[in-house]
A tleap script that builds the chain and sets N, CA, C and O, in Angstrom:
source leaprc.protein.ff14SB
mol = sequence {
  NMET LYS THR ASN LYS ASN GLN LYS ARG ILE
  LEU MET THR ILE GLY ASP ASN ILE ARG LYS
  TYR ARG LEU LYS LYS GLY TRP SER GLN GLU
  GLU LEU ALA PHE GLU CYS ASP LEU HIE ARG
  THR TYR ILE GLY ALA VAL GLU ARG GLY GLU
  ARG ASN ILE THR VAL LEU ASN LEU ILE LYS
  ILE LYS ASP LYS LEU ASN VAL ARG LEU LYS
  ASP ILE TYR PRO CGLU
}
set mol.1.N position { 97.794 24.990 -97.104 }
set mol.1.CA position { 98.035 23.783 -96.721 }
set mol.1.C position { 96.951 22.785 -97.365 }
set mol.1.O position { 95.746 23.032 -97.424 }
set mol.2.N position { 97.590 21.590 -97.849 }
set mol.2.CA position { 96.491 20.775 -98.505 }
set mol.2.C position { 95.712 19.894 -97.412 }
set mol.2.O position { 96.340 19.603 -96.394 }
set mol.3.N position { 94.511 19.491 -97.537 }
set mol.3.CA position { 93.877 18.649 -96.632 }
set mol.3.C position { 93.932 17.346 -97.085 }
set mol.3.O position { 93.713 17.057 -98.262 }
set mol.4.N position { 94.275 16.355 -96.034 }
set mol.4.CA position { 94.049 14.817 -96.505 }
set mol.4.C position { 92.785 14.314 -96.526 }
set mol.4.O position { 91.873 15.109 -96.296 }
set mol.5.N position { 92.518 13.158 -96.753 }
set mol.5.CA position { 91.168 12.528 -96.959 }
set mol.5.C position { 90.417 12.556 -95.623 }
set mol.5.O position { 89.208 12.784 -95.584 }
set mol.6.N position { 91.080 12.344 -94.637 }
set mol.6.CA position { 90.272 12.268 -93.164 }
set mol.6.C position { 89.837 13.814 -92.861 }
set mol.6.O position { 88.716 14.091 -92.436 }
set mol.7.N position { 90.796 14.742 -93.114 }
set mol.7.CA position { 90.380 16.134 -92.923 }
set mol.7.C position { 89.288 16.497 -93.672 }
set mol.7.O position { 88.347 17.107 -93.165 }
set mol.8.N position { 89.324 16.147 -94.954 }
set mol.8.CA position { 88.340 16.537 -96.033 }
set mol.8.C position { 87.124 15.978 -95.535 }
set mol.8.O position { 86.123 16.687 -95.633 }
set mol.9.N position { 87.008 14.815 -95.005 }
set mol.9.CA position { 85.782 13.857 -94.308 }
set mol.9.C position { 85.179 14.876 -93.372 }
set mol.9.O position { 84.055 15.358 -93.510 }
set mol.10.N position { 86.068 15.171 -92.368 }
set mol.10.CA position { 85.668 15.954 -91.141 }
set mol.10.C position { 84.838 17.252 -91.561 }
set mol.10.O position { 83.689 17.475 -91.181 }
set mol.11.N position { 85.682 18.180 -92.508 }
set mol.11.CA position { 84.927 19.241 -93.112 }
set mol.11.C position { 83.756 19.027 -93.779 }
set mol.11.O position { 82.768 19.733 -93.579 }
set mol.12.N position { 83.775 18.019 -94.639 }
set mol.12.CA position { 82.409 17.598 -95.202 }
set mol.12.C position { 81.090 17.272 -94.177 }
set mol.12.O position { 79.943 17.646 -94.424 }
set mol.13.N position { 81.476 16.527 -93.023 }
set mol.13.CA position { 80.370 16.282 -92.028 }
set mol.13.C position { 80.173 17.478 -91.358 }
set mol.13.O position { 79.006 17.632 -90.997 }
set mol.14.N position { 80.902 18.336 -91.087 }
set mol.14.CA position { 80.486 19.472 -90.363 }
set mol.14.C position { 79.789 20.370 -91.302 }
set mol.14.O position { 78.785 20.938 -90.871 }
set mol.15.N position { 80.163 20.592 -92.532 }
set mol.15.CA position { 79.263 21.323 -93.591 }
set mol.15.C position { 77.760 20.637 -93.726 }
set mol.15.O position { 76.701 21.254 -93.613 }
set mol.16.N position { 77.888 19.411 -93.958 }
set mol.16.CA position { 76.459 18.915 -94.225 }
set mol.16.C position { 75.681 18.835 -93.117 }
set mol.16.O position { 74.465 18.776 -93.299 }
set mol.17.N position { 76.261 18.813 -91.602 }
set mol.17.CA position { 75.364 19.032 -90.462 }
set mol.17.C position { 74.942 20.587 -90.369 }
set mol.17.O position { 73.818 20.928 -90.000 }
set mol.18.N position { 75.915 21.461 -90.725 }
set mol.18.CA position { 75.410 22.887 -90.753 }
set mol.18.C position { 74.189 23.165 -91.907 }
set mol.18.O position { 73.129 23.727 -91.631 }
set mol.19.N position { 74.453 22.801 -92.874 }
set mol.19.CA position { 73.409 22.806 -93.748 }
set mol.19.C position { 71.984 22.190 -93.525 }
set mol.19.O position { 70.912 22.682 -93.877 }
set mol.20.N position { 72.207 20.965 -92.843 }
set mol.20.CA position { 70.975 20.246 -92.359 }
set mol.20.C position { 70.164 21.047 -91.320 }
set mol.20.O position { 68.934 21.110 -91.330 }
set mol.21.N position { 71.063 21.728 -90.312 }
set mol.21.CA position { 70.168 22.268 -89.293 }
set mol.21.C position { 69.795 23.572 -89.706 }
set mol.21.O position { 68.878 24.189 -89.163 }
set mol.22.N position { 70.571 24.081 -90.787 }
set mol.22.CA position { 70.136 25.662 -91.217 }
set mol.22.C position { 68.982 25.437 -92.065 }
set mol.22.O position { 68.136 26.331 -92.071 }
set mol.23.N position { 68.801 24.476 -92.735 }
set mol.23.CA position { 67.492 24.313 -93.672 }
set mol.23.C position { 66.353 23.725 -92.641 }
set mol.23.O position { 65.182 23.900 -92.977 }
set mol.24.N position { 66.625 23.030 -91.391 }
set mol.24.CA position { 65.747 22.547 -90.549 }
set mol.24.C position { 65.056 24.065 -90.037 }
set mol.24.O position { 63.835 24.155 -89.911 }
set mol.25.N position { 65.732 24.934 -89.830 }
set mol.25.CA position { 65.303 26.054 -89.350 }
set mol.25.C position { 64.715 27.086 -90.305 }
set mol.25.O position { 64.287 28.177 -89.928 }
set mol.26.N position { 64.724 26.659 -91.582 }
set mol.26.CA position { 64.109 27.515 -92.704 }
set mol.26.C position { 65.021 28.719 -93.127 }
set mol.26.O position { 64.510 29.683 -93.698 }
set mol.27.N position { 66.109 28.686 -92.907 }
set mol.27.CA position { 67.089 29.769 -93.178 }
set mol.27.C position { 67.700 29.792 -94.365 }
set mol.27.O position { 68.206 28.693 -94.594 }
set mol.28.N position { 67.883 30.620 -95.271 }
set mol.28.CA position { 69.000 30.613 -96.371 }
set mol.28.C position { 70.323 30.746 -95.861 }
set mol.28.O position { 70.567 30.885 -94.662 }
set mol.29.N position { 71.308 30.699 -96.904 }
set mol.29.CA position { 72.636 30.952 -96.365 }
set mol.29.C position { 72.766 32.266 -96.113 }
set mol.29.O position { 73.468 32.617 -95.165 }
set mol.30.N position { 72.244 33.021 -96.756 }
set mol.30.CA position { 72.308 34.368 -96.297 }
set mol.30.C position { 71.727 34.847 -95.076 }
set mol.30.O position { 72.312 35.769 -94.506 }
set mol.31.N position { 70.575 34.334 -94.530 }
set mol.31.CA position { 70.198 34.481 -93.149 }
set mol.31.C position { 70.981 33.994 -92.341 }
set mol.31.O position { 71.169 34.682 -91.337 }
set mol.32.N position { 71.590 32.917 -92.415 }
set mol.32.CA position { 72.466 32.244 -91.309 }
set mol.32.C position { 73.670 33.229 -91.354 }
set mol.32.O position { 74.087 33.580 -90.250 }
set mol.33.N position { 74.338 33.765 -92.527 }
set mol.33.CA position { 75.427 34.644 -92.336 }
set mol.33.C position { 74.982 35.766 -91.640 }
set mol.33.O position { 75.585 36.070 -90.611 }
set mol.34.N position { 73.939 36.504 -92.055 }
set mol.34.CA position { 73.593 37.774 -91.304 }
set mol.34.C position { 73.546 37.603 -89.700 }
set mol.34.O position { 74.055 38.414 -88.926 }
set mol.35.N position { 72.840 36.393 -89.298 }
set mol.35.CA position { 72.598 36.244 -87.855 }
set mol.35.C position { 74.100 35.987 -87.061 }
set mol.35.O position { 74.382 36.312 -85.908 }
set mol.36.N position { 74.906 35.341 -88.003 }
set mol.36.CA position { 76.254 35.118 -87.570 }
set mol.36.C position { 77.345 36.222 -87.643 }
set mol.36.O position { 78.410 36.135 -87.031 }
set mol.37.N position { 77.009 37.233 -88.414 }
set mol.37.CA position { 77.983 38.343 -89.030 }
set mol.37.C position { 79.142 37.718 -89.692 }
set mol.37.O position { 80.326 37.995 -89.504 }
set mol.38.N position { 78.634 36.820 -90.510 }
set mol.38.CA position { 79.772 36.326 -91.527 }
set mol.38.C position { 79.226 36.538 -93.066 }
set mol.38.O position { 78.065 36.907 -93.241 }
set mol.39.N position { 79.939 36.337 -93.959 }
set mol.39.CA position { 79.653 36.472 -95.465 }
set mol.39.C position { 79.039 35.236 -95.741 }
set mol.39.O position { 79.377 34.190 -95.188 }
set mol.40.N position { 77.975 35.346 -96.742 }
set mol.40.CA position { 77.239 34.285 -97.342 }
set mol.40.C position { 78.138 33.233 -98.051 }
set mol.40.O position { 77.930 32.022 -97.983 }
set mol.41.N position { 79.135 33.801 -98.723 }
set mol.41.CA position { 79.987 33.048 -99.475 }
set mol.41.C position { 80.738 32.003 -98.335 }
set mol.41.O position { 80.829 30.784 -98.482 }
set mol.42.N position { 81.118 32.582 -97.467 }
set mol.42.CA position { 81.828 31.684 -96.312 }
set mol.42.C position { 80.945 30.646 -95.813 }
set mol.42.O position { 81.417 29.525 -95.623 }
set mol.43.N position { 79.743 30.876 -95.581 }
set mol.43.CA position { 78.970 29.991 -95.120 }
set mol.43.C position { 78.726 28.899 -96.386 }
set mol.43.O position { 78.765 27.712 -96.064 }
set mol.44.N position { 78.531 29.153 -97.503 }
set mol.44.CA position { 78.495 28.315 -98.498 }
set mol.44.C position { 79.682 27.351 -98.790 }
set mol.44.O position { 79.592 26.178 -99.152 }
set mol.45.N position { 80.797 28.062 -98.567 }
set mol.45.CA position { 82.289 27.295 -98.675 }
set mol.45.C position { 82.277 26.188 -97.451 }
set mol.45.O position { 82.667 25.034 -97.626 }
set mol.46.N position { 81.794 26.667 -96.227 }
set mol.46.CA position { 81.820 25.860 -95.037 }
set mol.46.C position { 80.913 24.554 -95.329 }
set mol.46.O position { 81.238 23.382 -95.143 }
set mol.47.N position { 79.780 25.019 -95.797 }
set mol.47.CA position { 78.696 23.996 -96.202 }
set mol.47.C position { 79.350 22.918 -97.139 }
set mol.47.O position { 79.286 21.741 -96.786 }
set mol.48.N position { 79.891 23.211 -98.157 }
set mol.48.CA position { 80.583 22.273 -99.068 }
set mol.48.C position { 82.014 21.622 -98.849 }
set mol.48.O position { 82.604 20.916 -99.667 }
set mol.49.N position { 82.460 21.994 -97.592 }
set mol.49.CA position { 83.625 21.569 -97.100 }
set mol.49.C position { 84.877 22.131 -97.667 }
set mol.49.O position { 85.916 21.472 -97.677 }
set mol.50.N position { 84.799 23.306 -98.126 }
set mol.50.CA position { 85.769 24.014 -98.765 }
set mol.50.C position { 86.728 24.746 -98.056 }
set mol.50.O position { 87.864 24.984 -98.467 }
set mol.51.N position { 86.161 25.169 -96.770 }
set mol.51.CA position { 86.741 26.128 -95.854 }
set mol.51.C position { 86.888 25.470 -94.487 }
set mol.51.O position { 86.020 24.756 -93.984 }
set mol.52.N position { 88.181 25.802 -93.871 }
set mol.52.CA position { 88.324 24.974 -92.697 }
set mol.52.C position { 87.788 26.033 -91.521 }
set mol.52.O position { 88.407 26.989 -91.054 }
set mol.53.N position { 86.622 25.627 -91.232 }
set mol.53.CA position { 85.959 26.720 -90.222 }
set mol.53.C position { 86.674 26.841 -88.938 }
set mol.53.O position { 87.087 25.843 -88.347 }
set mol.54.N position { 86.856 28.241 -88.420 }
set mol.54.CA position { 87.434 28.426 -87.189 }
set mol.54.C position { 86.578 27.894 -85.954 }
set mol.54.O position { 85.369 27.724 -86.112 }
set mol.55.N position { 87.160 27.638 -84.772 }
set mol.55.CA position { 86.613 27.171 -83.739 }
set mol.55.C position { 85.297 28.337 -83.207 }
set mol.55.O position { 84.153 28.020 -82.881 }
set mol.56.N position { 85.844 29.625 -83.247 }
set mol.56.CA position { 84.964 30.735 -82.820 }
set mol.56.C position { 83.595 30.851 -83.713 }
set mol.56.O position { 82.489 31.109 -83.239 }
set mol.57.N position { 83.889 30.605 -85.144 }
set mol.57.CA position { 82.718 30.866 -86.054 }
set mol.57.C position { 81.805 29.543 -85.830 }
set mol.57.O position { 80.586 29.711 -85.830 }
set mol.58.N position { 82.326 28.236 -85.637 }
set mol.58.CA position { 81.529 27.207 -85.509 }
set mol.58.C position { 80.813 27.398 -84.193 }
set mol.58.O position { 79.810 26.691 -84.088 }
set mol.59.N position { 81.047 28.080 -83.297 }
set mol.59.CA position { 80.383 28.310 -81.966 }
set mol.59.C position { 79.338 29.251 -82.314 }
set mol.59.O position { 78.199 29.048 -81.893 }
set mol.60.N position { 79.664 30.516 -83.221 }
set mol.60.CA position { 78.547 31.286 -83.407 }
set mol.60.C position { 77.580 30.651 -84.241 }
set mol.60.O position { 76.398 30.927 -84.038 }
set mol.61.N position { 77.929 29.715 -85.291 }
set mol.61.CA position { 76.850 29.245 -85.973 }
set mol.61.C position { 76.141 28.010 -85.185 }
set mol.61.O position { 74.980 27.721 -85.475 }
set mol.62.N position { 76.782 27.349 -84.277 }
set mol.62.CA position { 75.940 26.296 -83.670 }
set mol.62.C position { 74.877 27.057 -82.830 }
set mol.62.O position { 73.708 26.674 -82.861 }
set mol.63.N position { 75.297 28.255 -81.988 }
set mol.63.CA position { 74.514 28.924 -81.242 }
set mol.63.C position { 73.264 29.511 -81.807 }
set mol.63.O position { 72.162 29.560 -81.260 }
set mol.64.N position { 73.617 29.959 -83.018 }
set mol.64.CA position { 72.352 30.535 -83.896 }
set mol.64.C position { 71.456 29.690 -84.359 }
set mol.64.O position { 70.306 30.056 -84.605 }
set mol.65.N position { 71.911 28.346 -84.549 }
set mol.65.CA position { 71.182 27.132 -84.836 }
set mol.65.C position { 70.524 26.594 -83.881 }
set mol.65.O position { 69.515 25.921 -84.090 }
set mol.66.N position { 71.070 26.849 -82.555 }
set mol.66.CA position { 70.369 26.389 -81.411 }
set mol.66.C position { 70.560 24.714 -81.322 }
set mol.66.O position { 69.640 23.942 -81.054 }
set mol.67.N position { 71.904 24.334 -81.595 }
set mol.67.CA position { 72.081 22.997 -81.516 }
set mol.67.C position { 73.406 22.777 -80.750 }
set mol.67.O position { 74.108 23.763 -80.525 }
set mol.68.N position { 73.773 21.627 -80.359 }
set mol.68.CA position { 74.931 21.303 -79.641 }
set mol.68.C position { 76.001 21.025 -80.517 }
set mol.68.O position { 75.724 20.620 -81.646 }
set mol.69.N position { 77.374 21.202 -80.127 }
set mol.69.CA position { 78.495 21.036 -80.980 }
set mol.69.C position { 78.571 19.662 -81.630 }
set mol.69.O position { 78.901 19.500 -82.804 }
set mol.70.N position { 78.200 18.547 -80.674 }
set mol.70.CA position { 78.105 17.329 -80.986 }
set mol.70.C position { 76.961 16.967 -82.198 }
set mol.70.O position { 76.936 15.931 -82.863 }
set mol.71.N position { 76.190 17.912 -82.276 }
set mol.71.CA position { 75.220 17.800 -83.517 }
set mol.71.C position { 75.758 18.075 -84.705 }
set mol.71.O position { 75.417 17.487 -85.732 }
set mol.72.N position { 76.800 19.156 -84.651 }
set mol.72.CA position { 77.577 19.517 -85.757 }
set mol.72.C position { 78.583 18.556 -86.230 }
set mol.72.O position { 78.722 18.297 -87.425 }
set mol.73.N position { 79.377 17.957 -85.167 }
set mol.73.CA position { 80.292 17.064 -85.315 }
set mol.73.C position { 80.237 15.899 -84.369 }
set mol.73.O position { 80.993 15.874 -83.398 }
set mol.74.N position { 79.352 14.903 -84.612 }
set mol.74.CA position { 79.154 13.840 -83.699 }
set mol.74.C position { 80.303 12.949 -83.451 }
set mol.74.O position { 80.021 11.753 -83.380 }
set mol.75.N position { 81.500 13.272 -83.310 }
set mol.75.CA position { 82.424 12.141 -83.098 }
set mol.75.C position { 83.071 12.191 -81.781 }
set mol.75.O position { 83.872 11.315 -81.453 }
savepdb mol mol.pdb
quit
């Protein structure tokens, strides 16, 4: 299914914030992927707004980054 502009904006916001908090922690994509039991390419695609992240994976990531959900998606 093709994403519309608003959906793309949401995915980009989430991805940008995941990247921001990952870098604050000093982790590579590979390190975050390992901590979350996900693949590095998945993390990269999420950060670029190319993948529609699942709720469960979003929870895994925010927990490992020690941030709140509203830090990842502040709407």
